[in-house]
N, C-alpha and C positions, 0 to 999 in steps of 0.2 A: 678692663675692657677687652684686651686681647684674649684673655681667658674665655670670656663670653663668646667672642667670635669663633674661637676654636670649638667650643661646645656646640654652638649653632651649626657650624660646618659639619661636625660629627653627627649631630642630630639630623640635619638635612641629608647627609649621606646614608644614615640608617633608614630614613623615611624613603629615600630613593631606592635603596636596596630592597626594602620591604615591598614597595610598590612594584618593583621589577619582579620580585619573587611572586607576588600575588598575581601579576599579569601572566607570568610563566606558568604558575600552577593552574590558573583559569584556562589557559590555552591547552595545557596537558589534559585537563579534565574534559574539555570540549572535544579534543581529538580522541580521547579514550571512549567517550560516549558515541562519537561518530563512528569509530571503528567497530564498536560493539553493535551498533545499529546495522552496519554493513554486513556483519556476519549472520545476523538473524534474517530469516526469509520472511518477507511480507506475504499477505494472503494472495496478492496478485502474482507474485513469483511462484508460490506453491501451486496456484491454479494453472499457471503457464506450464510448469513442469508436469502436472497431471495431464494436461492436454497433450503435451509432447509424448508422454508415455503411452497415452491412449491411442494417439495417431500411429506411433510405431507398432503397437500391438495390432491395431486394425490393419495396417499395411502388411504385416507379416501374415495375418489370417487371410487377407485377400490374396496374397501371393500363393499361399498354400491351397486356397480354394481354386485359384486359377490353374495351378498345376494339376489338381484333381480333375477339374473339368477337361483340361487338355488331354490327360491320360484316358479319361472315359471317352472323349471324342475320338482319339486315336484307336481305341479298342472297338468302338462302334464302326469306325471307318473300315478297319481290318475285317470285322465280321460281315459287314455289308458287301465288301469287295469279294470275300470268299463265297458268300451266298449268291452274288451275281455271277461269279465265274461258274459255280455249280449249276445255276439255272441256265446259263448260256450253254454249257456242255450238254445238259439235259435237252435243251431246245434243239441243239444241233443234232443230237442223237435221234430225237423224235422226228425231226425234219428228214434225216437220212432214211429212217424206217418208213415214213410216209411216202417219200420219193420212191423207195424200192417197191413198196406195196403198190403204188400207182403204176410203176413200170411193169410190174408183174401182171396187174389187172389189164393194162393196155395190151400186153403181149397175149394174154389169154383171150381177150376180146378179138384181137387181130387173128389169132389162130382159129377161133370159133367162126369168124366171118369168112375166113379162107376156106374152112371145111364146108360151109354152107354154099359157097359159090362153086365148089367143084362138083 
């Protein structure tokens, strides 16, 4: 009977060890599957990355376009300023000439009137 008890104890120990091994192996398999699933990207994650990349590219293009617009605006401002300065100089010169011509005409008219009254 003692021999049977020892056998039963050994058998139970083996069963417990097997159960423990089975549980550990099941846990390892589950963890491995879970880790493998974490490494693979799902469609939502891929779509999110695509959206992020698109937004970054769009932002860069908008920045470049903004710089181009700013450069063209600065060039247009410089050209307009130059044209206005030239037009202002031309207007000043034309005004001086008109003033001089008017002064000469008034002097001539005054001289002519003076000659008639003498």
